[in-house]
C-alpha positions in Angstrom: 0.2 0.0 -0.1 1.4 3.5 -1.0 1.0 6.2 1.6 -1.3 9.0 -0.1 0.9 12.4 -0.6 1.9 14.7 1.6 2.2 18.8 1.5 5.3 19.8 3.4 7.0 22.9 4.3 9.8 23.4 1.9 12.7 24.2 4.1 11.8 21.4 6.2 13.7 17.8 6.1 12.6 14.5 5.4 13.6 11.5 7.2 14.3 9.5 3.9 14.7 6.1 5.6 11.3 6.5 7.0 9.7 7.7 4.0 10.9 5.0 2.4 9.9 2.2 4.8 6.3 3.6 4.6 6.6 4.0 0.6 5.3 7.7 0.7 4.6 10.1 -1.8 5.5 13.5 -1.0 4.0 16.8 -3.3 5.5 20.0 -2.7 6.0 23.8 -4.4 9.3 25.0 -3.8 10.2 28.3 -4.8 13.8 29.7 -6.0 15.0 30.8 -2.8 15.3 27.1 -1.9 17.3 26.3 -4.5 20.4 28.9 -4.3 22.7 27.3 -7.2 19.7 27.4 -9.4 18.7 30.9 -8.7 22.3 32.5 -9.7 21.4 31.6 -13.2 17.3 31.4 -13.2 14.4 33.4 -12.2 11.0 32.2 -11.5 8.5 32.1 -14.3 4.8 31.5 -14.4 3.5 31.8 -10.7 7.0 31.3 -9.3 6.4 27.9 -8.0 8.3 24.5 -9.1 5.5 21.6 -8.7 7.5 18.6 -7.0 6.3 15.2 -6.5 8.7 12.3 -4.9 7.7 8.7 -4.3 10.2 7.0 -1.9 11.1 3.2 -1.6 13.6 0.5 -0.8 15.1 -1.6 -3.6 16.0 -5.1 -3.4 19.4 -4.4 -1.6 18.1 -2.2 0.9 18.8 1.4 -0.5 16.4 4.1 -0.3 15.1 4.9 -3.9 13.5 8.0 -5.2 11.2 8.7 -8.2 10.6 12.1 -8.9 8.5 14.6 -11.2 9.5 18.2 -11.8 7.1 20.7 -13.3 7.5 24.7 -13.7 8.8 27.5 -15.5 12.0 29.0 -15.3 13.4 32.2 -17.1 16.8 32.0 -18.3 19.2 33.9 -20.2 20.1 32.6 -23.8 23.8 32.2 -24.1 23.2 33.2 -27.8 21.7 36.6 -27.9 21.6 37.1 -24.3 18.2 37.6 -24.1 15.6 36.4 -21.4 13.5 33.5 -22.7 11.3 31.2 -20.6 11.9 27.6 -20.0 9.3 25.0 -19.6 10.3 22.2 -16.9 9.1 18.7 -17.2 11.5 16.4 -15.7 11.1 12.8 -14.3 14.2 11.5 -12.4 15.2 8.8 -10.2 18.1 8.5 -7.6 19.3 6.7 -4.6 19.7 8.4 -1.3 22.9 7.0 0.8 24.0 8.1 4.1 27.8 7.2 3.2 30.5 6.8 0.3 30.8 3.2 0.6 26.9 2.6 0.1 27.2 4.7 -3.2 30.3 2.6 -4.2 27.7 -0.5 -3.9 25.2 1.0 -6.1 25.8 0.9 -10.3 27.2 3.9 -11.5 24.5 4.0 -14.2 22.4 5.3 -11.4 22.6 8.8 -9.6 23.1 8.6 -6.0 23.0 11.1 -3.4 25.1 11.2 -0.4 23.2 12.7 2.5 24.7 13.6 5.9 22.3 12.0 8.2 19.1 10.3 8.3 17.3 13.4 6.8 17.2 15.4 3.2 15.4 18.3 2.4 13.6 18.1 -1.2 15.8 20.9 -2.3 18.9 18.9 -1.9 17.2 16.0 -3.9 15.9 18.1 -6.8 18.7 21.0 -7.0 21.0 18.9 -8.8 18.4 17.3 -11.3 17.0 20.4 -12.4 20.4 21.9 -13.3 21.5 19.2 -15.2 18.1 19.2 -17.3 18.9 22.7 -18.2 19.5 23.4 -22.2 22.9 24.3 -23.2 21.3 27.0 -25.1 17.5 28.1 -25.6 17.3 29.2 -29.0 16.4 26.2 -31.3 18.3 27.5 -34.3 22.0 28.2 -34.7 23.0 30.9 -34.5 20.7 32.3 -32.4 17.8 34.1 -34.3 17.9 37.4 -32.1 21.5 37.6 -31.9 22.7 41.0 -32.6 24.2 41.5 -35.9 28.2 41.5 -35.4 30.1 43.2 -38.3 33.3 44.5 -38.5 34.4 46.5 -41.6 37.8 45.9 -43.2 40.4 48.4 -42.3 40.1 49.9 -45.9 36.5 50.4 -45.7 36.7 52.8 -42.6 36.2 56.4 -43.2 38.8 58.1 -41.8 39.1 61.8 -40.9 41.6 64.2 -43.0 44.9 64.1 -41.6 44.3 60.3 -40.1 47.1 57.9 -41.5 44.9 54.5 -41.8 46.9 52.0 -43.1 45.2 48.5 -44.7 48.7 47.1 -44.1 48.2 44.0 -41.5 49.3 44.7 -37.7 51.6 41.7 -38.3 53.7 43.2 -41.1 56.2 44.4 -38.5 56.6 41.0 -37.4 57.2 39.7 -40.6 60.2 42.0 -41.5 62.0 41.1 -38.4 64.4 38.4 -38.6 65.6 36.1 -35.9 69.5 35.4 -36.0 70.7 32.5 -34.6 73.2 33.1 -31.8 75.5 30.4 -33.1 
């Protein structure tokens, strides 16, 4: 039997071994202020909260297994054009929560493992890395970004100079080509 979903406070820590034993399911809204690393690169979109649902259980070897769903809207800056754009976050994930590096080494390397400092962990600790890993490298679908400002550098001979200015079309490295390196031997 699976326990009914619980709404908990975002700053509350969760006794994950107890929740796994009860096969608990937790639903919560979490704000960016509880996700400090994410808050440095994103702003809240939509209603400002991310919807999080976590289900706890034990696997066959006795490790705490967490499956989760995340949904919400973030505002990110495009790395191509530097404009802010909304990004719809819709993420399913799973991970194992353990209390020691030794337990972490027992779990297959193909699984995400989170090492807790004790028998309690916060929802933010569970979801923040998952969100960061799911963010796109760039927001714009086209390459280069369709909103990228035009970068135009006219050739030296196209620059209009004021009278008396000596603008040379010679390469700035021409002087280096004239230098001769003498062999000290």
